[in-house]
C-alpha positions as CSV (number, residue, x, y, z in Angstrom):
1,M,12.4,-4.9,-6.7
2,T,10.4,-5.9,-3.7
3,L,11.4,-8.3,-1.1
4,W,9.2,-11.1,-2.5
5,T,10.7,-10.8,-5.9
6,T,14.2,-11.1,-4.4
7,V,13.2,-14.1,-2.4
8,L,11.6,-15.8,-5.4
9,L,14.6,-15.1,-7.6
10,A,17.1,-16.4,-5.0
11,S,15.0,-19.6,-4.6
12,G,14.8,-20.1,-8.3
13,L,18.7,-19.8,-8.5
14,A,19.3,-22.1,-5.7
15,F,17.1,-24.6,-7.3
16,A,18.7,-24.2,-10.7
17,L,22.1,-24.7,-9.0
18,K,21.1,-27.7,-7.3
19,L,19.6,-29.2,-10.6
20,L,22.8,-28.3,-12.3
21,G,24.6,-30.5,-9.8
22,Y,22.5,-33.5,-10.7
23,V,22.9,-32.8,-14.5
24,V,26.7,-32.4,-14.8
25,P,28.4,-35.7,-15.9
26,H,30.6,-37.7,-13.6
27,Q,33.5,-37.5,-15.9
28,V,33.6,-33.5,-15.3
29,L,33.4,-34.1,-11.5
30,D,36.0,-36.8,-11.4
31,G,38.7,-34.5,-12.8
32,V,42.0,-33.8,-11.0
33,V,41.4,-30.1,-11.2
34,V,37.8,-30.3,-9.8
35,S,39.0,-32.4,-7.0
36,R,41.7,-30.0,-6.2
37,V,39.4,-27.0,-6.2
38,T,36.6,-28.7,-4.1
39,A,39.3,-29.7,-1.6
40,M,40.7,-26.2,-1.2
41,L,37.5,-24.1,-1.6
42,P,36.1,-24.3,2.0
43,V,39.5,-23.3,3.4
44,A,39.8,-20.2,1.1
45,L,36.2,-19.2,1.9
46,L,36.6,-19.6,5.6
47,S,40.0,-17.7,5.5
48,A,38.3,-14.8,3.6
49,L,35.4,-14.7,6.0
50,V,37.9,-14.5,8.9
51,A,40.0,-11.8,7.2
52,V,36.8,-9.7,6.5
53,Q,35.4,-10.0,10.0
54,T,38.8,-9.4,11.7
55,F,40.1,-6.3,9.7
56,T,37.0,-4.4,8.6
57,A,35.9,-1.3,10.4
58,P,32.1,-0.6,10.8
59,G,32.4,2.3,8.3
60,G,34.0,-0.2,5.8
61,G,37.6,0.8,6.1
62,L,40.6,-1.2,7.3
63,T,41.2,-1.5,11.1
64,V,43.6,-3.3,13.3
65,D,42.1,-3.6,16.9
66,A,41.7,-6.3,19.5
67,R,40.2,-8.7,17.0
68,A,43.4,-8.7,15.2
69,A,45.5,-9.4,18.3
70,G,43.0,-12.1,19.1
71,L,43.6,-13.7,15.7
72,A,47.3,-13.5,16.0
73,V,47.1,-15.3,19.5
74,A,44.8,-18.0,17.9
75,V,47.3,-18.5,15.0
76,T,50.3,-18.9,17.3
77,A,48.3,-21.3,19.6
78,L,47.4,-23.3,16.4
79,L,50.9,-23.5,15.3
80,L,51.9,-24.8,18.8
81,R,49.2,-27.4,18.3
82,A,47.0,-26.4,21.1
83,P,43.5,-28.0,21.5
84,F,40.7,-26.1,19.6
85,L,38.9,-25.1,22.9
86,V,42.3,-23.7,24.2
87,V,42.6,-21.7,21.0
88,V,39.3,-20.2,21.3
89,I,39.7,-19.4,24.9
90,L,43.1,-17.8,24.4
91,A,41.8,-15.7,21.5
92,A,38.7,-14.6,23.1
93,G,40.6,-13.8,26.4
94,T,43.1,-11.7,24.4
95,A,40.5,-9.7,22.7
96,A,38.5,-9.1,25.8
97,T,41.5,-8.1,27.9
98,L,42.7,-5.6,25.2
99,R,39.2,-4.1,24.9
100,A,39.0,-3.9,28.7
101,L,42.3,-2.0,28.6
102,G,40.7,0.4,26.1
103,W,42.4,-0.8,22.9
104,G,39.8,-1.6,20.2
């Protein structure tokens, strides 16, 4: 499969998905289950992205390094209700310090 074939197939799939969003009846979209799923889906996707980026080694294995420590500091700061900018600075500072000390 060439690059252009992949691009055209992906474009067609994206268009079909958008069209499906317009065709689905409102009764389906107004359901309780659909509302709960659409409310929780972004949180689940973002959590999965953070987990993959934090615990995946370049070779594809599982690793615990400075990124995991930074994530732990960020979670702790969030539980203590720190402002978002403080959370980011603490997590980045922790990871950078541990990497400077040679861990991860």
